[in-house]
C-alpha positions in Angstrom: 35.8 48.6 -25.1 36.3 44.9 -25.6 34.5 42.7 -27.9 32.9 40.7 -25.0 29.7 41.7 -23.3 29.8 42.1 -19.6 27.0 41.1 -17.4 25.3 44.1 -15.8 24.1 42.0 -13.0 26.6 40.2 -10.7 23.9 37.5 -9.8 23.5 36.7 -13.6 27.2 36.1 -13.9 27.2 33.9 -10.9 24.3 32.0 -12.3 25.9 31.5 -15.6 28.8 29.7 -13.9 26.5 27.3 -12.0 24.4 26.4 -14.9 24.1 22.6 -15.4 25.4 21.3 -18.7 23.0 19.2 -20.6 24.6 15.9 -21.8 24.8 15.8 -25.6 22.7 18.8 -26.3 24.9 19.8 -29.2 24.3 16.3 -30.8 20.8 16.9 -30.1 20.6 20.3 -31.9 22.4 18.6 -34.9 19.8 15.9 -35.2 16.9 18.4 -34.8 17.6 22.0 -35.5 14.3 23.1 -34.1 15.8 22.5 -30.5 18.2 25.4 -30.7 15.5 27.9 -29.8 14.6 25.9 -26.8 18.0 25.3 -25.5 17.5 27.6 -22.4 14.1 25.7 -21.6 15.7 22.4 -22.1 18.4 23.4 -19.7 16.1 24.7 -17.1 14.2 21.5 -17.2 17.3 19.4 -16.9 18.5 21.5 -13.9 15.1 20.5 -12.2 15.6 16.8 -13.0 19.1 16.8 -11.9 18.2 18.7 -8.6 15.5 16.1 -8.0 17.6 13.1 -9.0 20.5 14.3 -6.5 18.1 14.9 -3.7 16.7 11.4 -4.2 20.2 9.7 -4.2 21.1 11.7 -1.1 18.0 10.9 0.9 17.0 7.3 -0.1 19.0 6.0 -3.2 17.5 5.6 -6.6 17.0 1.8 -6.2 15.3 2.2 -2.8 13.2 5.1 -4.0 11.7 2.9 -7.1 10.7 0.2 -4.2 8.9 2.9 -2.2 5.9 0.6 -1.9 7.8 -1.7 0.4 8.1 0.8 3.0 5.4 3.5 2.4 1.8 3.1 2.8 -0.1 0.8 5.3 1.7 -2.4 6.3 0.3 -5.2 8.7 3.3 -6.7 10.5 3.8 -10.2 11.8 3.7 -9.2 15.4 0.2 -8.0 14.9 1.0 -4.3 14.8 0.4 -2.1 11.7 2.9 0.5 10.4 2.1 3.4 8.1 4.7 5.7 6.5 3.7 8.7 4.4 5.3 11.6 2.4 3.6 14.7 3.3 6.2 17.6 3.2 3.5 20.3 3.4 1.7 18.8 6.4 1.4 20.3 9.9 -0.2 17.1 11.2 -1.1 13.6 10.0 -3.6 11.1 11.3 -4.9 7.8 10.3 -8.4 6.5 11.3 -11.2 4.3 10.1 -13.6 1.5 11.0 -10.7 -0.4 13.0 -10.9 2.5 15.7 -14.6 3.5 15.3 -13.4 6.6 13.4 -11.7 8.2 16.2 -9.9 10.9 14.1 -7.0 11.9 16.5 -6.3 8.5 18.0 -3.2 7.6 16.0 -1.3 10.8 15.1 1.9 10.4 12.9 5.5 11.3 14.0 7.2 13.7 11.7 10.6 12.5 10.3 13.1 14.2 8.0 12.6 15.2 4.4 8.7 15.4 4.7 8.2 11.8 5.9 5.6 10.9 8.6 5.1 7.5 10.5 3.0 5.9 12.8 2.7 2.3 14.4 -0.7 1.0 15.7 -0.3 -1.7 18.3 -1.9 -5.1 18.0 -5.4 -5.8 19.6 -5.1 -6.1 23.3 -7.5 -9.1 23.6 -5.7 -11.4 21.0 -2.6 -9.7 19.8 -3.8 -9.7 16.2 -3.7 -6.9 13.9 -6.5 -4.4 14.5 -6.9 -3.5 10.9 -8.8 -6.5 9.3 -9.3 -7.3 5.6 -11.5 -5.0 3.6 -11.2 -2.4 6.5 -11.6 1.2 5.3 -9.0 3.5 6.3 -8.4 7.3 5.8 -5.5 9.8 6.1 -6.1 13.2 7.6 -3.7 15.9 6.6 -3.8 19.1 8.6 -2.3 21.9 6.6 -0.7 25.2 7.7 -3.9 26.8 7.6 -5.5 24.3 10.1 -7.8 22.7 7.5 -8.3 18.8 8.0 -8.1 17.1 4.4 -9.2 13.6 4.0 -6.9 11.8 1.7 -6.0 8.3 0.3 -2.5 7.2 0.5 -0.8 7.1 -2.9 0.5 3.7 -1.7 -2.8 2.2 -1.1 -3.0 -1.4 -2.2 -6.9 -1.6 -2.7 -9.2 1.2 -3.5 -12.9 1.0 -4.1 -16.0 3.2 -5.0 -19.6 2.7 -3.8 -22.3 2.8 -6.4 -24.3 5.2 -4.4 -21.9 7.8 -3.5 -19.2 7.3 -6.1 -16.6 8.2 -3.5 -13.3 6.4 -3.5 -12.3 4.5 -0.4 -9.0 3.0 0.6 -9.3 -0.6 1.9 -6.9 -2.9 3.5 -6.3 -5.9 1.4 -5.1 -8.9 3.4 -7.4 -12.0 2.9 -6.9 -15.0 5.1 -6.2 -17.1 1.9 -3.9 -15.1 -0.2 -4.4 -15.5 -4.0 -1.9 -18.0 -5.6 -0.7 -17.5 -9.0 -1.7 -20.5 -11.2 0.8 -19.8 -14.1 4.5 -19.1 -14.0 5.8 -15.4 -14.5 6.6 -14.8 -18.3 10.4 -14.9 -19.1 11.8 -11.4 -19.3 12.4 -10.5 -22.8 15.8 -9.6 -24.2 14.5 -6.9 -26.6 13.2 -3.4 -25.9 9.5 -3.1 -25.3 8.0 0.4 -26.1 5.4 1.6 -23.7 4.1 4.7 -25.5 5.0 6.5 -28.7 4.0 9.8 -30.0 3.6 9.2 -33.7 2.3 12.5 -34.8 5.4 14.6 -33.5 8.1 11.9 -34.7 9.0 13.9 -37.7 11.5 16.7 -37.8 9.4 18.4 -40.4 6.9 21.0 -39.4 3.9 18.6 -39.7 1.9 15.8 -38.1 3.7 12.5 -39.0 2.1 9.6 -40.3 2.3 5.8 -39.0 4.1 4.9 -42.2 6.8 7.5 -41.5 7.2 6.3 -37.9 7.8 2.7 -38.9 10.5 3.5 -41.5 
């Protein structure tokens, strides 16, 4: 018998060949030896991240994905129509309704696109060719799941959400005032140095204890 162990399952052997290599993981383990016992979990999480990143790059491109607010959600267009695009990969049907159409739930169904995307265009008002959805209008999405349930939801790309004092229920509202707000001060210059958004001070030490602020700053 040889000194090397032979996998007892062919699938395990094939899986080992396909495992994504985590960049710089050996250097990380040298910095923090505690990471050694978590190498398998780190690899699994990196595989999930890489798979999602590759999917984003293939479908939309990372730059376009980070600016999804420009295309997704509800947008009133210059020709008086309104366009809504949502990502609902598990939906069977999607509708949008609100006070703009007297709460007729099924009047504006979405069309299913690829990769879980849905879209609908609401035509302009027939009387004056203006957008049917006015400033401060309340709109809702209706998601029909595979069980046939109708679930009311707010768009993740909603620009304006309010709640009433009486019901505490959040509502998506359209924000397009006749006189848009004009910024009165110039945008601050972009800094050259790194800005830290969040720091976990307590776990910043490689020692098995809760770190202090003094340790973190040194």
